[in-house]
VOLUM-22226 format. One record per atom (N, C-alpha, C, CB): residue number from 1; atom name; x, y, z. Coordinates in Angstrom, 2 decimals. Glycine has a CB too. Layout:
+------+------+---------+---------+---------+
| resi | name |       x |       y |       z |
+------+------+---------+---------+---------+
|  NUM |   CA |       X |       Y |       Z |
...
+------+------+---------+---------+---------+
***
This chain:
+------+------+---------+---------+---------+
| resi | name |       x |       y |       z |
+------+------+---------+---------+---------+
|    1 |    N |  100.35 |  -37.57 |   81.73 |
|    1 |   CA |  100.80 |  -37.96 |   83.05 |
|    1 |    C |  101.33 |  -36.74 |   83.80 |
|    1 |   CB |  101.87 |  -39.05 |   82.96 |
|    2 |    N |  100.96 |  -36.67 |   85.02 |
|    2 |   CA |  101.46 |  -35.56 |   85.83 |
|    2 |    C |  102.51 |  -36.06 |   86.81 |
|    2 |   CB |  100.30 |  -34.87 |   86.59 |
|    3 |    N |  103.54 |  -35.26 |   86.96 |
|    3 |   CA |  104.60 |  -35.63 |   87.88 |
|    3 |    C |  104.33 |  -34.98 |   89.23 |
|    3 |   CB |  105.98 |  -35.20 |   87.34 |
|    4 |    N |  104.60 |  -35.73 |   90.26 |
|    4 |   CA |  104.48 |  -35.18 |   91.59 |
|    4 |    C |  105.77 |  -34.44 |   91.93 |
|    4 |   CB |  104.17 |  -36.28 |   92.64 |
|    5 |    N |  105.59 |  -33.25 |   92.36 |
|    5 |   CA |  106.77 |  -32.49 |   92.75 |
|    5 |    C |  107.08 |  -32.83 |   94.20 |
|    5 |   CB |  106.55 |  -30.95 |   92.56 |
|    6 |    N |  108.26 |  -33.40 |   94.42 |
|    6 |   CA |  108.65 |  -33.79 |   95.76 |
|    6 |    C |  109.47 |  -32.68 |   96.39 |
|    6 |   CB |  109.44 |  -35.09 |   95.74 |
|    7 |    N |  109.09 |  -32.37 |   97.59 |
|    7 |   CA |  109.86 |  -31.40 |   98.34 |
|    7 |    C |  110.57 |  -32.12 |   99.47 |
|    7 |   CB |  108.96 |  -30.25 |   98.88 |
|    8 |    N |  111.87 |  -31.95 |   99.50 |
|    8 |   CA |  112.64 |  -32.57 |  100.56 |
|    8 |    C |  112.71 |  -31.63 |  101.74 |
|    8 |   CB |  114.06 |  -32.95 |  100.07 |
|    9 |    N |  112.32 |  -32.14 |  102.88 |
|    9 |   CA |  112.42 |  -31.36 |  104.09 |
|    9 |    C |  113.41 |  -32.06 |  105.00 |
|    9 |   CB |  111.03 |  -31.19 |  104.78 |
|   10 |    N |  114.46 |  -31.36 |  105.34 |
|   10 |   CA |  115.42 |  -31.94 |  106.26 |
|   10 |    C |  114.92 |  -31.68 |  107.67 |
|   10 |   CB |  116.85 |  -31.36 |  106.04 |
|   11 |    N |  114.87 |  -32.70 |  108.44 |
|   11 |   CA |  114.36 |  -32.59 |  109.80 |
|   11 |    C |  115.41 |  -31.94 |  110.69 |
|   11 |   CB |  113.95 |  -33.97 |  110.35 |
|   12 |    N |  114.99 |  -30.94 |  111.39 |
|   12 |   CA |  115.88 |  -30.24 |  112.31 |
|   12 |    C |  116.15 |  -31.15 |  113.51 |
|   12 |   CB |  115.27 |  -28.89 |  112.77 |
|   13 |    N |  117.35 |  -31.11 |  114.03 |
|   13 |   CA |  117.66 |  -31.90 |  115.22 |
|   13 |    C |  117.10 |  -31.21 |  116.45 |
|   13 |   CB |  119.19 |  -32.11 |  115.36 |
|   14 |    N |  116.90 |  -31.98 |  117.48 |
|   14 |   CA |  116.41 |  -31.45 |  118.75 |
|   14 |    C |  117.36 |  -30.37 |  119.26 |
|   14 |   CB |  116.26 |  -32.58 |  119.79 |
|   15 |    N |  118.66 |  -30.65 |  119.17 |
|   15 |   CA |  119.66 |  -29.71 |  119.67 |
|   15 |    C |  119.64 |  -28.38 |  118.90 |
|   15 |   CB |  121.04 |  -30.33 |  119.59 |
|   16 |    N |  119.48 |  -28.46 |  117.58 |
|   16 |   CA |  119.40 |  -27.24 |  116.76 |
|   16 |    C |  118.15 |  -26.43 |  117.13 |
|   16 |   CB |  119.38 |  -27.60 |  115.26 |
|   17 |    N |  117.03 |  -27.11 |  117.30 |
|   17 |   CA |  115.78 |  -26.43 |  117.65 |
|   17 |    C |  115.90 |  -25.77 |  119.02 |
|   17 |   CB |  114.60 |  -27.42 |  117.63 |
|   18 |    N |  116.50 |  -26.48 |  119.96 |
|   18 |   CA |  116.66 |  -25.93 |  121.30 |
|   18 |    C |  117.58 |  -24.72 |  121.29 |
|   18 |   CB |  117.21 |  -27.00 |  122.25 |
|   19 |    N |  118.64 |  -24.78 |  120.49 |
|   19 |   CA |  119.56 |  -23.66 |  120.36 |
|   19 |    C |  118.86 |  -22.44 |  119.76 |
|   19 |   CB |  120.77 |  -24.06 |  119.50 |
|   20 |    N |  118.08 |  -22.67 |  118.70 |
|   20 |   CA |  117.34 |  -21.57 |  118.08 |
|   20 |    C |  116.33 |  -20.97 |  119.05 |
|   20 |   CB |  116.63 |  -22.05 |  116.82 |
|   21 |    N |  115.67 |  -21.83 |  119.81 |
|   21 |   CA |  114.69 |  -21.37 |  120.80 |
|   21 |    C |  115.36 |  -20.50 |  121.86 |
|   21 |   CB |  113.98 |  -22.57 |  121.46 |
|   22 |    N |  116.53 |  -20.93 |  122.31 |
|   22 |   CA |  117.26 |  -20.16 |  123.30 |
|   22 |    C |  117.64 |  -18.78 |  122.76 |
|   22 |   CB |  118.52 |  -20.92 |  123.74 |
|   23 |    N |  118.06 |  -18.72 |  121.50 |
|   23 |   CA |  118.42 |  -17.44 |  120.89 |
|   23 |    C |  117.21 |  -16.52 |  120.75 |
|   23 |   CB |  119.06 |  -17.67 |  119.51 |
|   24 |    N |  116.05 |  -17.09 |  120.44 |
|   24 |   CA |  114.82 |  -16.31 |  120.34 |
|   24 |    C |  114.46 |  -15.71 |  121.69 |
|   24 |   CB |  113.66 |  -17.17 |  119.81 |
|   25 |    N |  114.57 |  -16.52 |  122.74 |
|   25 |   CA |  114.26 |  -16.03 |  124.08 |
|   25 |    C |  115.19 |  -14.87 |  124.43 |
|   25 |   CB |  114.39 |  -17.17 |  125.12 |
|   26 |    N |  116.47 |  -15.03 |  124.13 |
|   26 |   CA |  117.43 |  -13.96 |  124.42 |
|   26 |    C |  117.09 |  -12.68 |  123.66 |
|   26 |   CB |  118.86 |  -14.41 |  124.06 |
|   27 |    N |  116.71 |  -12.81 |  122.38 |
|   27 |   CA |  116.35 |  -11.63 |  121.59 |
|   27 |    C |  115.13 |  -10.92 |  122.18 |
|   27 |   CB |  116.07 |  -12.03 |  120.13 |
|   28 |    N |  114.14 |  -11.69 |  122.58 |
|   28 |   CA |  112.93 |  -11.09 |  123.15 |
|   28 |    C |  113.24 |  -10.44 |  124.49 |
|   28 |   CB |  111.83 |  -12.16 |  123.31 |
|   29 |    N |  114.06 |  -11.10 |  125.30 |
|   29 |   CA |  114.39 |  -10.56 |  126.62 |
|   29 |    C |  115.20 |   -9.26 |  126.53 |
|   29 |   CB |  115.16 |  -11.59 |  127.42 |
|   30 |    N |  115.94 |   -9.08 |  125.45 |
|   30 |   CA |  116.71 |   -7.84 |  125.28 |
|   30 |    C |  115.79 |   -6.62 |  125.19 |
|   30 |   CB |  117.60 |   -7.93 |  124.03 |
|   31 |    N |  114.58 |   -6.83 |  124.70 |
|   31 |   CA |  113.60 |   -5.77 |  124.66 |
|   31 |    C |  113.81 |   -4.74 |  123.56 |
|   31 |   CB |  113.57 |   -5.09 |  125.95 |
|   32 |    N |  114.59 |   -5.07 |  122.56 |
|   32 |   CA |  114.88 |   -4.10 |  121.50 |
|   32 |    C |  114.09 |   -4.37 |  120.21 |
|   32 |   CB |  116.36 |   -4.12 |  121.19 |
|   33 |    N |  113.23 |   -5.35 |  120.21 |
|   33 |   CA |  112.44 |   -5.68 |  119.02 |
|   33 |    C |  111.17 |   -4.85 |  118.99 |
|   33 |   CB |  112.10 |   -7.18 |  118.99 |
|   34 |    N |  110.70 |   -4.57 |  117.78 |
|   34 |   CA |  109.40 |   -3.92 |  117.66 |
|   34 |    C |  108.33 |   -4.94 |  118.04 |
|   34 |   CB |  109.17 |   -3.37 |  116.20 |
|   35 |    N |  107.12 |   -4.48 |  118.21 |
|   35 |   CA |  106.02 |   -5.37 |  118.57 |
|   35 |    C |  105.86 |   -6.47 |  117.52 |
|   35 |   CB |  104.71 |   -4.58 |  118.73 |
|   36 |    N |  105.86 |   -6.09 |  116.24 |
|   36 |   CA |  105.69 |   -7.08 |  115.16 |
|   36 |    C |  106.84 |   -8.07 |  115.12 |
|   36 |   CB |  105.57 |   -6.38 |  113.81 |
|   37 |    N |  108.05 |   -7.59 |  115.32 |
|   37 |   CA |  109.21 |   -8.49 |  115.35 |
|   37 |    C |  109.13 |   -9.44 |  116.54 |
|   37 |   CB |  110.53 |   -7.68 |  115.42 |
|   38 |    N |  108.72 |   -8.91 |  117.66 |
|   38 |   CA |  108.57 |   -9.71 |  118.87 |
|   38 |    C |  107.52 |  -10.81 |  118.67 |
|   38 |   CB |  108.19 |   -8.83 |  120.06 |
|   39 |    N |  106.40 |  -10.45 |  118.06 |
|   39 |   CA |  105.35 |  -11.44 |  117.81 |
|   39 |    C |  105.82 |  -12.51 |  116.84 |
|   39 |   CB |  104.10 |  -10.75 |  117.25 |
|   40 |    N |  106.56 |  -12.12 |  115.81 |
|   40 |   CA |  107.08 |  -13.09 |  114.85 |
|   40 |    C |  108.07 |  -14.05 |  115.53 |
|   40 |   CB |  107.76 |  -12.37 |  113.67 |
|   41 |    N |  108.94 |  -13.51 |  116.37 |
|   41 |   CA |  109.89 |  -14.34 |  117.11 |
|   41 |    C |  109.15 |  -15.27 |  118.07 |
|   41 |   CB |  110.90 |  -13.47 |  117.88 |
|   42 |    N |  108.13 |  -14.74 |  118.74 |
|   42 |   CA |  107.35 |  -15.54 |  119.67 |
|   42 |    C |  106.67 |  -16.71 |  118.95 |
|   42 |   CB |  106.29 |  -14.66 |  120.38 |
|   43 |    N |  106.10 |  -16.41 |  117.79 |
|   43 |   CA |  105.44 |  -17.46 |  117.00 |
|   43 |    C |  106.43 |  -18.55 |  116.61 |
|   43 |   CB |  104.80 |  -16.85 |  115.73 |
|   44 |    N |  107.61 |  -18.16 |  116.17 |
|   44 |   CA |  108.65 |  -19.13 |  115.82 |
|   44 |    C |  109.07 |  -19.93 |  117.05 |
|   44 |   CB |  109.87 |  -18.43 |  115.19 |
|   45 |    N |  109.15 |  -19.25 |  118.18 |
|   45 |   CA |  109.51 |  -19.92 |  119.43 |
|   45 |    C |  108.49 |  -20.97 |  119.83 |
|   45 |   CB |  109.66 |  -18.90 |  120.54 |
|   46 |    N |  107.22 |  -20.66 |  119.65 |
|   46 |   CA |  106.16 |  -21.64 |  119.96 |
|   46 |    C |  106.30 |  -22.87 |  119.07 |
|   46 |   CB |  104.75 |  -21.00 |  119.77 |
|   47 |    N |  106.59 |  -22.67 |  117.79 |
|   47 |   CA |  106.78 |  -23.79 |  116.87 |
|   47 |    C |  107.97 |  -24.65 |  117.29 |
|   47 |   CB |  106.98 |  -23.29 |  115.43 |
|   48 |    N |  109.06 |  -24.00 |  117.67 |
|   48 |   CA |  110.24 |  -24.73 |  118.10 |
|   48 |    C |  110.00 |  -25.47 |  119.42 |
|   48 |   CB |  111.42 |  -23.77 |  118.26 |
|   49 |    N |  109.30 |  -24.83 |  120.35 |
|   49 |   CA |  108.99 |  -25.48 |  121.62 |
|   49 |    C |  108.10 |  -26.71 |  121.41 |
|   49 |   CB |  108.30 |  -24.49 |  122.57 |
|   50 |    N |  107.15 |  -26.60 |  120.50 |
|   50 |   CA |  106.28 |  -27.73 |  120.18 |
|   50 |    C |  107.08 |  -28.87 |  119.57 |
|   50 |   CB |  105.15 |  -27.29 |  119.22 |
|   51 |    N |  107.97 |  -28.52 |  118.64 |
|   51 |   CA |  108.84 |  -29.52 |  118.03 |
|   51 |    C |  109.69 |  -30.23 |  119.09 |
|   51 |   CB |  109.75 |  -28.87 |  116.96 |
|   52 |    N |  110.30 |  -29.46 |  119.98 |
|   52 |   CA |  111.14 |  -30.05 |  121.03 |
|   52 |    C |  110.32 |  -30.97 |  121.93 |
|   52 |   CB |  111.81 |  -28.94 |  121.88 |
|   53 |    N |  109.13 |  -30.55 |  122.28 |
|   53 |   CA |  108.26 |  -31.36 |  123.12 |
|   53 |    C |  107.91 |  -32.68 |  122.43 |
|   53 |   CB |  106.98 |  -30.58 |  123.45 |
|   54 |    N |  107.61 |  -32.63 |  121.15 |
|   54 |   CA |  107.29 |  -33.84 |  120.40 |
|   54 |    C |  108.50 |  -34.77 |  120.32 |
|   54 |   CB |  106.80 |  -33.48 |  118.99 |
|   55 |    N |  109.68 |  -34.20 |  120.12 |
|   55 |   CA |  110.90 |  -35.00 |  120.06 |
|   55 |    C |  111.17 |  -35.70 |  121.40 |
|   55 |   CB |  112.10 |  -34.13 |  119.67 |
|   56 |    N |  110.95 |  -34.98 |  122.50 |
|   56 |   CA |  111.15 |  -35.58 |  123.82 |
|   56 |    C |  110.15 |  -36.71 |  124.08 |
|   56 |   CB |  111.03 |  -34.52 |  124.91 |
|   57 |    N |  108.91 |  -36.49 |  123.67 |
|   57 |   CA |  107.89 |  -37.54 |  123.84 |
|   57 |    C |  108.25 |  -38.78 |  123.03 |
|   57 |   CB |  106.50 |  -37.03 |  123.42 |
|   58 |    N |  108.74 |  -38.57 |  121.81 |
|   58 |   CA |  109.14 |  -39.70 |  120.96 |
|   58 |    C |  110.32 |  -40.44 |  121.56 |
|   58 |   CB |  109.48 |  -39.21 |  119.55 |
|   59 |    N |  111.27 |  -39.70 |  122.10 |
|   59 |   CA |  112.44 |  -40.33 |  122.71 |
|   59 |    C |  112.03 |  -41.14 |  123.94 |
|   59 |   CB |  113.49 |  -39.26 |  123.11 |
|   60 |    N |  111.12 |  -40.58 |  124.74 |
|   60 |   CA |  110.63 |  -41.29 |  125.92 |
|   60 |    C |  109.93 |  -42.59 |  125.52 |
|   60 |   CB |  109.67 |  -40.40 |  126.72 |
|   61 |    N |  109.09 |  -42.51 |  124.49 |
|   61 |   CA |  108.38 |  -43.70 |  124.02 |
|   61 |    C |  109.35 |  -44.76 |  123.53 |
|   61 |   CB |  107.38 |  -43.34 |  122.91 |
|   62 |    N |  110.39 |  -44.33 |  122.84 |
|   62 |   CA |  111.38 |  -45.28 |  122.33 |
|   62 |    C |  112.14 |  -45.95 |  123.47 |
|   62 |   CB |  112.36 |  -44.57 |  121.39 |
|   63 |    N |  112.51 |  -45.18 |  124.48 |
|   63 |   CA |  113.22 |  -45.76 |  125.63 |
|   63 |    C |  112.32 |  -46.77 |  126.34 |
|   63 |   CB |  113.66 |  -44.64 |  126.62 |
|   64 |    N |  111.05 |  -46.40 |  126.53 |
|   64 |   CA |  110.13 |  -47.33 |  127.19 |
|   64 |    C |  109.96 |  -48.61 |  126.38 |
|   64 |   CB |  108.77 |  -46.67 |  127.40 |
|   65 |    N |  109.89 |  -48.49 |  125.06 |
|   65 |   CA |  109.76 |  -49.66 |  124.20 |
|   65 |    C |  111.00 |  -50.54 |  124.31 |
|   65 |   CB |  109.52 |  -49.24 |  122.73 |
|   66 |    N |  112.16 |  -49.92 |  124.28 |
|   66 |   CA |  113.41 |  -50.68 |  124.40 |
|   66 |    C |  113.51 |  -51.38 |  125.75 |
|   66 |   CB |  114.62 |  -49.77 |  124.20 |
|   67 |    N |  113.08 |  -50.72 |  126.81 |
|   67 |   CA |  113.09 |  -51.34 |  128.13 |
|   67 |    C |  112.14 |  -52.53 |  128.15 |
|   67 |   CB |  112.69 |  -50.31 |  129.21 |
|   68 |    N |  110.98 |  -52.36 |  127.55 |
|   68 |   CA |  109.99 |  -53.44 |  127.55 |
|   68 |    C |  110.50 |  -54.63 |  126.75 |
|   68 |   CB |  108.65 |  -52.94 |  126.98 |
|   69 |    N |  111.12 |  -54.37 |  125.61 |
|   69 |   CA |  111.65 |  -55.45 |  124.78 |
|   69 |    C |  112.79 |  -56.17 |  125.49 |
|   69 |   CB |  112.13 |  -54.90 |  123.45 |
|   70 |    N |  113.53 |  -55.45 |  126.29 |
|   70 |   CA |  114.70 |  -56.03 |  126.95 |
|   70 |    C |  114.32 |  -57.03 |  128.03 |
|   70 |   CB |  115.55 |  -54.94 |  127.54 |
|   71 |    N |  113.40 |  -56.66 |  128.92 |
|   71 |   CA |  113.10 |  -57.56 |  130.03 |
|   71 |    C |  111.61 |  -57.77 |  130.28 |
|   71 |   CB |  113.73 |  -57.03 |  131.27 |
|   72 |    N |  110.78 |  -57.21 |  129.45 |
|   72 |   CA |  109.34 |  -57.41 |  129.59 |
|   72 |    C |  108.66 |  -56.50 |  130.59 |
|   72 |   CB |  109.09 |  -58.80 |  129.97 |
|   73 |    N |  109.43 |  -55.74 |  131.34 |
|   73 |   CA |  108.85 |  -54.84 |  132.33 |
|   73 |    C |  109.30 |  -53.41 |  132.06 |
|   73 |   CB |  109.23 |  -55.27 |  133.76 |
|   74 |    N |  108.35 |  -52.52 |  132.15 |
|   74 |   CA |  108.66 |  -51.11 |  131.96 |
|   74 |    C |  108.69 |  -50.44 |  133.32 |
|   74 |   CB |  107.63 |  -50.42 |  131.00 |
|   75 |    N |  109.77 |  -49.76 |  133.61 |
|   75 |   CA |  109.83 |  -49.02 |  134.86 |
|   75 |    C |  110.22 |  -47.58 |  134.55 |
|   75 |   CB |  110.82 |  -49.66 |  135.85 |
|   76 |    N |  109.67 |  -46.70 |  135.32 |
|   76 |   CA |  109.97 |  -45.28 |  135.11 |
|   76 |    C |  111.34 |  -44.98 |  135.68 |
|   76 |   CB |  108.89 |  -44.38 |  135.77 |
|   77 |    N |  112.15 |  -44.34 |  134.88 |
|   77 |   CA |  113.47 |  -43.93 |  135.33 |
|   77 |    C |  113.47 |  -42.43 |  135.51 |
|   77 |   CB |  114.57 |  -44.37 |  134.32 |
|   78 |    N |  113.99 |  -41.98 |  136.62 |
|   78 |   CA |  114.07 |  -40.55 |  136.89 |
|   78 |    C |  115.29 |  -39.99 |  136.17 |
|   78 |   CB |  114.15 |  -40.27 |  138.41 |
|   79 |    N |  115.08 |  -38.94 |  135.44 |
|   79 |   CA |  116.19 |  -38.25 |  134.82 |
|   79 |    C |  115.83 |  -36.79 |  134.68 |
|   79 |   CB |  116.55 |  -38.86 |  133.45 |
|   80 |    N |  116.82 |  -35.95 |  134.71 |
|   80 |   CA |  116.58 |  -34.53 |  134.60 |
|   80 |    C |  117.19 |  -34.03 |  133.31 |
|   80 |   CB |  117.16 |  -33.78 |  135.80 |
|   81 |    N |  116.37 |  -33.36 |  132.52 |
|   81 |   CA |  116.84 |  -32.77 |  131.26 |
|   81 |    C |  116.84 |  -31.28 |  131.44 |
|   81 |   CB |  115.95 |  -33.20 |  130.03 |
|   82 |    N |  117.99 |  -30.70 |  131.28 |
|   82 |   CA |  118.11 |  -29.26 |  131.46 |
|   82 |    C |  118.32 |  -28.58 |  130.13 |
|   82 |   CB |  119.24 |  -28.92 |  132.41 |
|   83 |    N |  117.51 |  -27.57 |  129.85 |
|   83 |   CA |  117.65 |  -26.81 |  128.60 |
|   83 |    C |  118.76 |  -25.77 |  128.73 |
|   83 |   CB |  116.33 |  -26.13 |  128.23 |
|   84 |    N |  119.19 |  -25.52 |  129.94 |
|   84 |   CA |  120.24 |  -24.51 |  130.15 |
|   84 |    C |  121.58 |  -25.09 |  129.69 |
|   84 |   CB |  120.31 |  -24.07 |  131.65 |
|   85 |    N |  122.33 |  -24.27 |  129.01 |
|   85 |   CA |  123.65 |  -24.68 |  128.56 |
|   85 |    C |  124.69 |  -23.86 |  129.31 |
|   85 |   CB |  123.80 |  -24.49 |  127.01 |
|   86 |    N |  125.81 |  -24.49 |  129.56 |
|   86 |   CA |  126.87 |  -23.74 |  130.23 |
|   86 |    C |  127.45 |  -22.73 |  129.24 |
|   86 |   CB |  127.98 |  -24.70 |  130.77 |
|   87 |    N |  127.80 |  -21.59 |  129.77 |
|   87 |   CA |  128.37 |  -20.55 |  128.91 |
|   87 |    C |  129.77 |  -20.93 |  128.53 |
|   87 |   CB |  128.35 |  -19.18 |  129.59 |
|   88 |    N |  130.08 |  -20.75 |  127.26 |
|   88 |   CA |  131.40 |  -21.13 |  126.76 |
|   88 |    C |  132.33 |  -19.97 |  126.81 |
|   88 |   CB |  131.31 |  -21.66 |  125.34 |
+------+------+---------+---------+---------+
***
């Protein structure tokens, strides 16, 4: 019998991913990275941006489902999500 090796992956939160993405952008904008370092950071940034986009789409779908379950009608609600954080 062979055992399956299970790997536990903890899912990163949207907020953590957004914070990491912001730090990557700041590092790249500083202009002190080598080309290879910059490309590696850019690649990680693309992965984080994709993750954030998927999380937002999932949240939107969940809100729409909850609205539909509540009253049977789905209406678009305007809201603004800002990735900018106030400086502490």
